[in-house]
KOLTORTI-430851 format. One record per residue: residue in one letter; x, y, z of N, C-alpha, C in turn. Coordinates in nm, 3 decimals. Example, Ala and Ser with C-alpha at 12.3 -4.5 7.8 and 13.67 -1.06 7.14 Angstrom:
% KOLTORTI-430851
LUMGU aa  n_east n_north    n_up ca_east ca_north   ca_up  c_east c_north    c_up
LUMGU  A   1.319  -0.569   0.780   1.230   -0.450   0.780   1.320  -0.330   0.780
LUMGU  S   1.285  -0.225   0.708   1.367   -0.106   0.714   1.290   0.003   0.787
This chain:
% KOLTORTI-430851
LUMGU aa  n_east n_north    n_up ca_east ca_north   ca_up  c_east c_north    c_up
LUMGU  M   1.640  -5.038   0.360   1.751   -5.107   0.326   1.761  -5.090   0.173
LUMGU  P   1.872  -5.032   0.110   1.875   -4.998  -0.030   1.879  -5.129  -0.106
LUMGU  R   1.836  -5.130  -0.227   1.838   -5.267  -0.306   1.979  -5.263  -0.354
LUMGU  T   2.029  -5.386  -0.377   2.161   -5.415  -0.441   2.155  -5.392  -0.591
LUMGU  Q   2.256  -5.322  -0.652   2.245   -5.298  -0.790   2.342  -5.423  -0.857
LUMGU  R   2.277  -5.473  -0.955   2.360   -5.582  -1.029   2.444  -5.506  -1.132
LUMGU  P   2.565  -5.558  -1.145   2.659   -5.498  -1.245   2.606  -5.518  -1.396
LUMGU  L   2.632  -5.403  -1.476   2.588   -5.402  -1.608   2.702  -5.450  -1.700
LUMGU  F   2.671  -5.494  -1.802   2.755   -5.523  -1.915   2.828  -5.392  -1.966
LUMGU  P   2.958  -5.383  -1.991   3.026   -5.248  -2.025   2.937  -5.177  -2.137
LUMGU  Q   2.910  -5.249  -2.245   2.849   -5.204  -2.355   2.714  -5.139  -2.305
LUMGU  T   2.637  -5.206  -2.222   2.492   -5.162  -2.183   2.537  -5.017  -2.103
LUMGU  K   2.632  -5.023  -2.009   2.662   -4.906  -1.947   2.690  -4.775  -2.030
LUMGU  R   2.770  -4.816  -2.139   2.798   -4.698  -2.237   2.691  -4.653  -2.322
LUMGU  R   2.594  -4.741  -2.344   2.477   -4.702  -2.407   2.388  -4.605  -2.321
LUMGU  A   2.381  -4.638  -2.188   2.284   -4.583  -2.102   2.360  -4.443  -2.077
LUMGU  V   2.480  -4.421  -2.060   2.544   -4.301  -2.060   2.527  -4.216  -2.175
LUMGU  A   2.532  -4.268  -2.301   2.505   -4.201  -2.434   2.374  -4.152  -2.420
LUMGU  L   2.266  -4.232  -2.387   2.133   -4.181  -2.388   2.112  -4.067  -2.285
LUMGU  G   2.167  -4.088  -2.168   2.153   -3.981  -2.067   2.211  -3.852  -2.127
LUMGU  E   2.320  -3.862  -2.184   2.386   -3.731  -2.251   2.300  -3.686  -2.356
LUMGU  R   2.243  -3.769  -2.433   2.147   -3.710  -2.541   2.028  -3.643  -2.474
LUMGU  L   1.980  -3.692  -2.378   1.850   -3.639  -2.303   1.897  -3.502  -2.251
LUMGU  R   2.023  -3.492  -2.174   2.064   -3.365  -2.137   2.079  -3.262  -2.233
LUMGU  L   2.142  -3.288  -2.339   2.164   -3.192  -2.451   2.036  -3.151  -2.500
LUMGU  A   1.944  -3.242  -2.523   1.812   -3.207  -2.564   1.737  -3.112  -2.472
LUMGU  R   1.754  -3.127  -2.347   1.692   -3.050  -2.250   1.746  -2.925  -2.251
LUMGU  M   1.890  -2.912  -2.251   1.958   -2.781  -2.256   1.935  -2.705  -2.387
LUMGU  R   1.930  -2.769  -2.499   1.888   -2.708  -2.628   1.760  -2.622  -2.600
LUMGU  R   1.664  -2.690  -2.537   1.538   -2.620  -2.527   1.536  -2.507  -2.411
LUMGU  G   1.641  -2.499  -2.341   1.641   -2.398  -2.242   1.567  -2.444  -2.118
LUMGU  I   1.563  -2.576  -2.080   1.474   -2.628  -1.972   1.587  -2.648  -1.862
LUMGU  S   1.567  -2.595  -1.753   1.654   -2.649  -1.636   1.631  -2.761  -1.585
LUMGU  L   1.731  -2.823  -1.518   1.695   -2.958  -1.454   1.581  -2.955  -1.353
LUMGU  S   1.577  -2.841  -1.271   1.469   -2.831  -1.185   1.346  -2.815  -1.252
LUMGU  E   1.331  -2.740  -1.358   1.206   -2.727  -1.424   1.167  -2.863  -1.492
LUMGU  M   1.272  -2.929  -1.553   1.225   -3.072  -1.614   1.180  -3.153  -1.497
LUMGU  A   1.239  -3.162  -1.393   1.191   -3.253  -1.282   1.053  -3.221  -1.230
LUMGU  A   1.016  -3.078  -1.230   0.869   -3.053  -1.186   0.785  -3.094  -1.304
LUMGU  R   0.820  -3.066  -1.427   0.726   -3.106  -1.540   0.704  -3.248  -1.549
LUMGU  V   0.796  -3.338  -1.505   0.779   -3.495  -1.526   0.741  -3.548  -1.387
LUMGU  D   0.721  -3.469  -1.300   0.681   -3.517  -1.144   0.784  -3.607  -1.102
LUMGU  A   0.906  -3.570  -1.105   1.009   -3.654  -1.044   1.108  -3.558  -0.969
LUMGU  S   1.191  -3.606  -0.889   1.290   -3.534  -0.817   1.401  -3.487  -0.907
LUMGU  R   1.465  -3.391  -0.878   1.571   -3.337  -0.947   1.681  -3.440  -0.960
LUMGU  M   1.718  -3.514  -0.849   1.810   -3.598  -0.834   1.783  -3.727  -0.940
LUMGU  T   1.659  -3.773  -0.942   1.619   -3.879  -1.025   1.655  -3.835  -1.191
LUMGU  V   1.604  -3.717  -1.214   1.638   -3.669  -1.350   1.777  -3.658  -1.378
LUMGU  W   1.852  -3.615  -1.289   2.006   -3.608  -1.301   2.072  -3.738  -1.310
LUMGU  R   2.024  -3.840  -1.221   2.076   -3.967  -1.236   2.053  -4.028  -1.382
LUMGU  L   1.922  -4.007  -1.438   1.902   -4.064  -1.569   1.987  -3.994  -1.673
LUMGU  E   2.018  -3.865  -1.653   2.102   -3.797  -1.763   2.243  -3.834  -1.731
LUMGU  K   2.286  -3.897  -1.626   2.414   -3.949  -1.606   2.430  -4.089  -1.643
LUMGU  G   2.322  -4.161  -1.692   2.343   -4.290  -1.728   2.278  -4.392  -1.637
LUMGU  G   2.205  -4.353  -1.537   2.155   -4.431  -1.443   2.042  -4.522  -1.491
LUMGU  L   2.017  -4.631  -1.472   1.924   -4.699  -1.526   1.798  -4.736  -1.423
LUMGU  T   1.808  -4.691  -1.302   1.702   -4.708  -1.207   1.585  -4.654  -1.215
LUMGU  A   1.580  -4.534  -1.310   1.452   -4.468  -1.329   1.357  -4.561  -1.419
LUMGU  G   1.228  -4.561  -1.410   1.134   -4.631  -1.483   1.105  -4.589  -1.625
LUMGU  L   1.051  -4.667  -1.695   1.019   -4.632  -1.842   0.922  -4.526  -1.838
LUMGU  A   0.832  -4.521  -1.752   0.725   -4.407  -1.743   0.799  -4.274  -1.731
LUMGU  L   0.897  -4.260  -1.666   0.968   -4.133  -1.652   1.044  -4.096  -1.785
LUMGU  L   1.089  -4.192  -1.850   1.167   -4.176  -1.959   1.058  -4.127  -2.071
LUMGU  V   0.944  -4.183  -2.076   0.849   -4.144  -2.166   0.791  -3.994  -2.148
LUMGU  R   0.775  -3.973  -2.017   0.744   -3.825  -1.967   0.840  -3.732  -2.016
LUMGU  I   0.974  -3.753  -1.993   1.084   -3.679  -2.033   1.089  -3.646  -2.192
LUMGU  L   1.063  -3.773  -2.265   1.060   -3.746  -2.413   0.941  -3.667  -2.446
LUMGU  G   0.829  -3.683  -2.385   0.714   -3.581  -2.411   0.747  -3.450  -2.386
LUMGU  V   0.803  -3.410  -2.284   0.850   -3.276  -2.256   0.935  -3.217  -2.352
LUMGU  L   1.029  -3.293  -2.395   1.112   -3.253  -2.516   1.058  -3.260  -2.650
LUMGU  G   0.933  -3.310  -2.671   0.873   -3.324  -2.793   0.929  -3.435  -2.870
LUMGU  L   0.980  -3.545  -2.806   1.041   -3.659  -2.866   0.974  -3.774  -2.842
LUMGU  E   0.843  -3.772  -2.814   0.771   -3.883  -2.764   0.764  -3.997  -2.874
LUMGU  S   0.785  -3.958  -3.007   0.773   -4.062  -3.117   0.888  -4.127  -3.118
LUMGU  D   1.006  -4.101  -3.049   1.118   -4.182  -3.051   1.108  -4.314  -2.990
LUMGU  I   1.010  -4.308  -2.883   0.993   -4.431  -2.813   0.943  -4.550  -2.911
LUMGU  E   0.890  -4.511  -3.020   0.849   -4.621  -3.129   0.966  -4.684  -3.185
LUMGU  Q   1.075  -4.629  -3.172   1.198   -4.677  -3.255   1.257  -4.798  -3.175
LUMGU  I   1.217  -4.812  -3.044   1.279   -4.917  -2.958   1.232  -5.053  -3.021
LUMGU  A   1.326  -5.141  -3.041   1.302   -5.267  -3.088   1.208  -5.283  -3.209
LUMGU  R   1.219  -5.170  -3.288   1.145   -5.166  -3.410   1.186  -5.260  -3.511
LUMGU  D   1.305  -5.274  -3.548   1.353   -5.370  -3.653   1.426  -5.488  -3.582
LUMGU  D   1.357  -5.596  -3.545   1.410   -5.712  -3.478   1.459  -5.794  -3.576
LUMGU  Q   1.576  -5.771  -3.648   1.618   -5.854  -3.747   1.675  -5.981  -3.689
LUMGU  L   1.731  -5.996  -3.568   1.754   -6.129  -3.517   1.633  -6.202  -3.490
LUMGU  G   1.528  -6.155  -3.430   1.403   -6.225  -3.402   1.354  -6.276  -3.550
LUMGU  Q   1.344  -6.202  -3.641   1.292   -6.238  -3.768   1.364  -6.345  -3.825
LUMGU  R   1.508  -6.348  -3.813   1.588   -6.454  -3.877   1.558  -6.588  -3.793
LUMGU  L   1.550  -6.581  -3.650   1.510   -6.691  -3.581   1.369  -6.758  -3.614
LUMGU  Q   1.281  -6.673  -3.635   1.150   -6.710  -3.684   1.150  -6.785  -3.822
LUMGU  D   1.232  -6.716  -3.904   1.243   -6.773  -4.043   1.310  -6.914  -4.029
LUMGU  L   1.390  -6.943  -3.950   1.463   -7.077  -3.932   1.359  -7.178  -3.873
LUMGU  R   1.278  -7.156  -3.794   1.175   -7.228  -3.731   1.064  -7.258  -3.851
LUMGU  L   1.040  -7.172  -3.949   0.929   -7.220  -4.044   0.985  -7.341  -4.131
LUMGU  R   0.897  -7.411  -4.157   0.922   -7.530  -4.250   0.962  -7.473  -4.388
LUMGU  P   1.051  -7.549  -4.457   1.052   -7.506  -4.600   0.944  -7.568  -4.670
LUMGU  P   0.910  -7.490  -4.789   0.786   -7.535  -4.871   0.826  -7.683  -4.918
LUMGU  R   0.697  -7.751  -4.919   0.710   -7.885  -4.974   0.724  -7.884  -5.110
LUMGU  S   0.829  -7.955  -5.173   0.854   -7.969  -5.317   0.759  -8.098  -5.357
LUMGU  K   0.718  -8.078  -5.474   0.625   -8.174  -5.551   0.736  -8.284  -5.584
LUMGU  R   0.700  -8.409  -5.537   0.787   -8.526  -5.585   0.763  -8.536  -5.726
LUMGU  K   0.860  -8.575  -5.808   0.861   -8.618  -5.949   0.813  -8.745  -5.948
LUMGU  T   0.710  -8.768  -6.024   0.655   -8.900  -6.033   0.694  -8.965  -6.177
LUMGU  K   0.720  -9.088  -6.164   0.754   -9.157  -6.281   0.637  -9.182  -6.375
LUMGU  P   0.667  -9.157  -6.498   0.538   -9.175  -6.599   0.492  -9.325  -6.593
LUMGU  R   0.364  -9.339  -6.595   0.304   -9.478  -6.585   0.325  -9.533  -6.721
LUMGU  R   0.341  -9.670  -6.714   0.359   -9.741  -6.852   0.239  -9.814  -6.889
């Protein structure tokens, strides 16, 4: 029995399609056929094709192997590299520095 797919947010779907298109173009620029790519990453031709069409059912391991074949394995390091939102949230939780109380001069 096939798994039910949960709907994606439209922006997520657009990003997945754009990623797939970039992977397809990178593969084609290198002159690698879909069948050859599938063989090199140990996946079915249909699985690689789905990933290139924006399907998100493929695992992260497959994406890493594809990036490796394309010579783009260092791109994986860009994922969540600059977590600006997380840094701001962390900064909000930090206590502000204690200010020294002004003491009145003794008489």
